N, C-alpha and C positions, 0 to 999 in steps of 0.2 A: 413731659411727665409720663412716667411708666406705671400703669396700673398692674398690680399683681393679679394673676388669673390662673385658672385651672382649665384643662381642655380634655374633651372626651370624644371618642368616635370619629367618624368621617361622613361627608355628604354635604347637603345644603346647610348653611350655618344657622344656629340658633344661639342667641345670647341671653343668659338669665341674669337679672339684676336683683340683688337681695334687698331687704328692707332695713330700716333703722336698727342699730345694734347688731345687725347681721354681718355675715361675710360669705365668701364663696363656698365654704364647707357646708353651710346650711342646705344647699341645694344639690348635694352630690347624688342622693338617691334618685331624684327626678332627672338629673343630667345624665347619669349612667343609663337610665332606662330609655331616654330619648336618643342616646348615642348609637343605638342600633340602626338608625336611619339618617342621623344628622351629625355634623360637627358641632358639639355643644361647648360653649365657652362661658365660664362663670367668673367674672372679674370681681375683685374687691373695689367697691367705689371709694372715692377719696375720704380720708378720715376714718376708714374702717379696714379691719384686718391688716394685711401687709402692704396696702397701698400707701402712697405718701400722705402725711399729715400736713394740712394746709390751714391757713387762718380764716378761710371762708368756705361756705357750704350752701350753695344755691342751685336750683334746678338748671338754669342756663349754664352754669359752670359745669355741672356734672354731665349735662348733654354734650358740651364741648369736649370734656374729658373722654366721653364715649366715642365721639366722632374721631378724635385724634387716635384713640386706641384702635378703632377698627381700621383706620387708614394705615397705621403702622403695621397691621397684620394683613393688608391687602384684601380687606373685606369691605366691598362697596355696596352690598345689599345683603340684608339678614332679616330673619324674623327675630322679634324681641319679646321676651317674657319678663315682666317686672312685678315684684311683690311690694305693696305699700309704698314706701319712699322710692324703691326701685321702680315701681309701677309709674310713678310720677316722672322719674328720669326717662323712662321708656316713652311715655306720652309726649313729654317735651321734645325728645328727639324726633319722634314721628311727626309731630306738628311742624317742626322746622326743617326736617330733612326727609320729606316723604319719599323721595326717589331712592333713598338708601334703606327703606324698610319694605319688607315683603308682606308679613302679617304681624299683628300686634296682639299680645295677650297681656291684660292688666289684671292682677290678682288683689282683690279686696281693697281697693282704693278708688275714690272718685277724682275727677280732674279739678274740682274746686277746693277752696280752703278747707283743711281738715279740722276736726274737733281736737282739743288738747287731751290726749289719752296717755301722755308719757311724763308729765311734770313730776308726778310722785315717784316714778321710776328713776328719773334723773336724780332727784334729791336723794333717794336711797343710795344710789351708786356713788354720787359725789360725797356723801357722808361716810362711805366705806373706806377707812384708812388702810390701804393695802400695805403700808410699811409695818403695820402691826399684825398682819395676817401671815400664818405659817403653813397653811394648807387651804385647799379649796373648800374643804368641809367647814373650816373656821369661817370662811367668807359666806358660805351658805347659811351657817348658824346665825350670822349677823343679819343677813338679808331676810331671814325667815320671819322676823318680827314685823317687817314692813311690806314684804312681798309674799303673800300667803300661798299663791299658786306655784306649786312645785315645778310645773312645766316651764313657766315663765322664768323662774330662778335658774333652772338648768340652761336655758337658752342664753340668759344674760351672763352666766358664769363662764360660758365658752369664750368670752372676751378677755378672760384673765389668762395671762401667760406667765410662766415661771422662768427666771433667768439662771444662768449657770451658778451664780452665787446664792441661789435660793430665794431671792427677792422676787416679788410679784408685781406686775404692772398691767395696765389696760392695753389691749391691742388696739382699741379704737381711741380716737382723739376726743375723749369725753368732754373736756372744758369747751372746745370749740363747738361740738355738737349741741351743747347746752346753750352757749352764747348765740348760736344761729338757729335755735329751735323755731323762732317765728318764720324763718326761710323755709324750714322743713314742712311747716304746717301750711304754707302758701299754696295757692292753686297754680296751674300751668295755663298757658294761652298760646294762640297761634292760629294759622289758617286751618280749616278743617282737614283732617286726614281721611281721605275717602277711599280706604282700602280695607280689606277684611280685619276686623277687630273683634276680640272677645274679652268681655269683662266677666270675671269669675268672683263670686262672693260667697262667704260662708253663711249658712243659714243662722248661725248664732252670733254673727257679727253685724254691727251697724255702721260699718265704714262706707258701704254703698247702700244708700237708702232708695226706696222707690221714688222719692221726690228728686233724686239726682238724674233720673233717666232722661229727662228733657235736655238738660245741659250736656249729658254724655252724648246724646244724638246730635246735638248741634255742632260738636267738635269732631265726632266720629260717626258720620252718617250710616256706615255699614255695621255699626256695633251690634253684636249679639250679647245678651246677658244670661249667664248661667249661674245657678245657685247649687252649692255643694251642701247636701244635707249633713248635719252632725258636725259641721266644721265652724270654728271660730275664726279670728283674724289670721292665725297661722294655718292656713288651709293645707299647705304642704306637709305640715307636721300632723294635723288632725285626721286628714283623710287623703293620704298620698295616692292610694289606688284610684279613687274617684277622680281626683285632680289630674292624674296622669292620663286616664282614659279620656277625659274632656279635652285636655290639651292636644293629645295625639289625634283625636278625631278632627279637631279644628286645623291643626297643621297639615293633616293629610299624610 
């Protein structure tokens, strides 16, 4: 399987993994900034963006996808940055392939089972009949009644693509993501990853709670935990400068 990806810069490799409903474009600002000292690669994970749509969507499978992708590109050691779902893919990969990871950055997700924060969004998207939509503005007008946050709506609407005949469709494999949502909420496991690890959380987010610290340390003994003030779950969108400074200092 060939994952779609974008590539920036040169130097020691850094791979950035997006979250649920995201794709490689979401991380271009951070990727281009890090590219002054690194080869930065931003793949689309399975069932997202321009990567293959498949019937299953679990963390072991996505970690296997990542291993195959890196080996295809002759990358046998890299630093990993993962946000939300992508953070769990990065953790799963590091726990099972520690010799292939230099440093690990996990953004606003804990390793244990996650709370259900997306069922309402899924239902709103699944109820949006794209065959009856003639513009992105129409789609936004429909979603506005159920998803009041304008930033979240704009993020989600980036997943709509227009074809040559004017029809719209989802870039992501929405039905499979909904059917496998329990797998997306699941935790990760493996032998402890005893290398430099940074967990970054937003001050306005509850995806990493203080009560998660003990479990985090049990799997990632060298873990540091940083809080970005003024950021919610989408830390890279809310406070990109602060996140970039924190990640740069950690990567060296």
